[in-house]
MISE-788357 format. One record per residue (C-alpha): residue in one letter; x, y, z. Coordinates in steps of 0.1 Angstrom, whole numbers, padded with zeros to 4 digits, always signed. Example, Ala and Ser with C-alpha at 12.3 -4.5 7.8 and 13.67 -1.06 7.14 Angstrom:
a+0123-0045+0078/s+0137-0011+0071/
//
This chain:
m+0000+0000+0000/f+0027+0024+0011/k+0048+0015-0020/r+0018+0022-0043/i+0013+0056-0027/i+0050+0064-0031/k+0050+0052-0067/r+0018+0072-0076/a+0032+0103-0059/s+0065+0099-0078/w+0045+0096-0111/v+0025+0128-0103/l+0056+0147-0095/a+0074+0135-0126/t+0044+0144-0148/t+0040+0178-0132/a+0077+0185-0138/l+0075+0174-0174/l+0044+0196-0180/g+0063+0225-0163/l+0093+0220-0186/s+0070+0217-0216/g+0054+0250-0206/i+0088+0266-0203/a+0099+0252-0237/n+0067+0265-0253/a+0073+0299-0238/e+0108+0300-0250/e+0097+0290-0285/k+0077+0323-0287/s+0099+0343-0310/k+0100+0380-0317/l+0094+0370-0353/d+0060+0356-0343/e+0052+0388-0324/v+0062+0411-0353/i+0042+0391-0379/a+0011+0391-0356/r+0015+0429-0350/g+0017+0436-0387/y+0047+0459-0387/v+0083+0461-0373/k+0096+0486-0348/v+0132+0497-0358/g+0156+0518-0337/v+0174+0544-0359/s+0193+0577-0356/s+0178+0610-0368/e+0211+0628-0364/a+0236+0608-0384/p+0237+0617-0421/p+0237+0600-0445/f+0225+0570-0425/g+0196+0586-0406/f+0187+0623-0405/i+0158+0648-0409/n+0159+0664-0444/d+0148+0699-0453/k+0112+0687-0456/g+0112+0673-0421/e+0113+0637-0433/l+0133+0610-0417/v+0157+0597-0445/g+0190+0580-0450/f+0208+0548-0460/d+0199+0530-0427/i+0162+0541-0432/d+0161+0527-0467/i+0178+0494-0457/a+0153+0491-0428/r+0125+0495-0453/l+0140+0467-0474/i+0140+0444-0444/a+0103+0453-0438/k+0097+0444-0474/g+0114+0411-0468/l+0091+0404-0438/f+0058+0417-0452/k+0063+0423-0489/d+0056+0460-0481/p+0084+0485-0471/e+0058+0507-0453/k+0051+0481-0426/i+0075+0497-0403/k+0076+0521-0373/f+0108+0540-0368/v+0120+0548-0332/k+0144+0577-0332/q+0170+0571-0305/g+0204+0584-0294/f+0234+0562-0296/a+0235+0558-0259/a+0200+0543-0259/r+0207+0515-0284/w+0214+0486-0260/a+0187+0495-0234/n+0160+0498-0260/t+0170+0466-0277/q+0171+0446-0244/s+0138+0460-0231/g+0119+0452-0263/k+0111+0488-0271/i+0125+0481-0306/d+0125+0448-0326/f+0159+0456-0340/g+0182+0485-0346/i+0201+0497-0376/q+0221+0527-0366/v+0256+0531-0380/t+0267+0505-0355/t+0301+0489-0359/v+0305+0454-0346/y+0330+0450-0317/p+0335+0420-0294/d+0323+0439-0263/r+0291+0449-0280/a+0284+0413-0288/l+0281+0408-0250/k+0251+0431-0250/v+0232+0424-0283/a+0233+0400-0312/f+0244+0411-0347/t+0235+0399-0382/r+0261+0397-0409/p+0272+0432-0421/y+0250+0453-0443/i+0279+0477-0451/d+0317+0477-0447/s+0334+0505-0429/g+0365+0516-0409/i+0373+0547-0389/a+0385+0577-0409/i+0396+0612-0398/v+0379+0643-0412/v+0397+0676-0408/r+0391+0712-0416/k+0404+0719-0451/d+0420+0752-0442/l+0444+0735-0419/g+0463+0720-0448/i+0469+0688-0428/s+0477+0655-0447/s+0489+0632-0419/i+0472+0618-0389/k+0503+0622-0368/t+0502+0660-0372/l+0469+0661-0352/n+0485+0647-0320/d+0491+0682-0307/s+0476+0701-0278/k+0467+0730-0302/f+0441+0707-0318/t+0407+0696-0305/a+0389+0664-0316/a+0352+0660-0318/m+0341+0625-0309/l+0310+0604-0300/t+0301+0593-0265/n+0312+0557-0268/p+0343+0539-0253/q+0357+0530-0287/s+0360+0566-0297/k+0377+0574-0264/e+0401+0545-0267/r+0411+0555-0302/h+0416+0591-0292/e+0439+0581-0263/r+0458+0558-0286/y+0464+0581-0316/f+0459+0616-0302/p+0469+0616-0265/n+0482+0651-0267/a+0451+0666-0284/k+0421+0679-0265/s+0386+0665-0271/n+0349+0675-0270/v+0323+0648-0267/f+0290+0648-0287/d+0260+0625-0289/s+0253+0627-0326/v+0272+0625-0359/s+0257+0658-0372/a+0270+0675-0340/l+0305+0663-0348/l+0305+0678-0382/t+0290+0711-0370/a+0317+0713-0343/v+0345+0709-0369/r+0329+0733-0394/t+0324+0760-0367/n+0360+0755-0354/r+0349+0742-0320/a+0370+0713-0330/q+0395+0708-0358/f+0390+0671-0366/l+0367+0642-0360/q+0368+0604-0362/i+0339+0587-0379/d+0329+0557-0400/l+0345+0558-0435/p+0311+0559-0455/v+0300+0589-0434/a+0333+0606-0439/g+0331+0602-0476/w+0295+0616-0476/f+0306+0646-0456/t+0331+0656-0482/t+0305+0653-0510/q+0282+0677-0491/h+0308+0702-0477/d+0339+0716-0494/d+0355+0729-0462/v+0364+0695-0449/v+0386+0666-0462/v+0392+0630-0454/l+0428+0620-0446/p+0440+0590-0467/e+0449+0568-0437/l+0424+0548-0416/i+0430+0546-0378/t+0415+0511-0376/d+0414+0479-0397/r+0385+0476-0420/t+0353+0470-0400/y+0316+0465-0407/n+0282+0478-0395/a+0254+0454-0387/v+0218+0451-0377/f+0215+0445-0339/l+0188+0427-0319/r+0182+0412-0285/q+0202+0381-0277/g+0187+0346-0273/d+0161+0345-0302/f+0176+0323-0329/k+0145+0323-0351/w+0144+0361-0352/w+0181+0365-0357/l+0181+0339-0385/t+0153+0357-0403/l+0170+0391-0402/d+0204+0376-0410/t+0190+0358-0441/i+0173+0390-0453/v+0205+0409-0450/g+0224+0381-0468/t+0199+0383-0498/m+0206+0420-0500/r+0244+0417-0500/g+0247+0388-0524/g+0214+0373-0533/s+0179+0379-0547/r+0176+0414-0532/f+0210+0427-0543/s+0196+0449-0570/d+0174+0467-0545/y+0203+0470-0521/a+0227+0483-0548/d+0201+0510-0558/v+0199+0522-0522/f+0237+0522-0519/e+0243+0542-0551/k+0216+0567-0541/w+0235+0576-0509/f+0272+0570-0518/g+0273+0576-0556/v+0287+0542-0566/r+0275+0506-0571/p+0286+0482-0544/k+0302+0448-0551/q+0280+0418-0549/l+0291+0394-0522/f+0289+0356-0525/y+0287+0336-0493/
//
């Protein structure tokens, strides 16, 4: 009798545990992809102060390379590039908004670094980059080494990578910190700073829009790349976004991607083959 009671109790406990684990597994299988599809649109974190990636034009419209790429991703999800809601955010808010679920993913001139991979997940790159130096043209400077002088002030973004690069290459120069790319350029053009460090595509775009700044020929980093970022731990959502980006860089959506790239940077990109 006692043995039967123990055996039955053990079975009940085991069954309860299995049902509990099953419930946890089912909860874990709920992906952001399912939520996005059910909602009918995707929420994307972007910059509104980082031309040419994301900025407000003269008509008051949010435009830029990142904005157009986000629309291509929405098109991949819904067959409609307008099924999207943009969340304008500062660079400092990227990780918190991603982790809290305020945005479904972000695309915001974001270079992939190992320490950032501890905070968010990244897709494959949607554009190649590297860190270039933009200087005032009237200074007549042609070498990065010349800028390592206390008479010069650098404009840089509020992130640890910018600070580390400044301390490595320009320890003798002063610095002013800003929260947006457009503020960097304004600081240099108004002589509050004499040079800035920024992603190579942005630097190139600056010089096509303004004739009072130039890009120095040397990069201060290896070639890097920018990627879409999202909350960690959701393989299904990551795989979907990564696949869409892959089709843009080297697959069935390459023509759309190349048109957007040429629109903002004036040249056709090379098609990648994975």
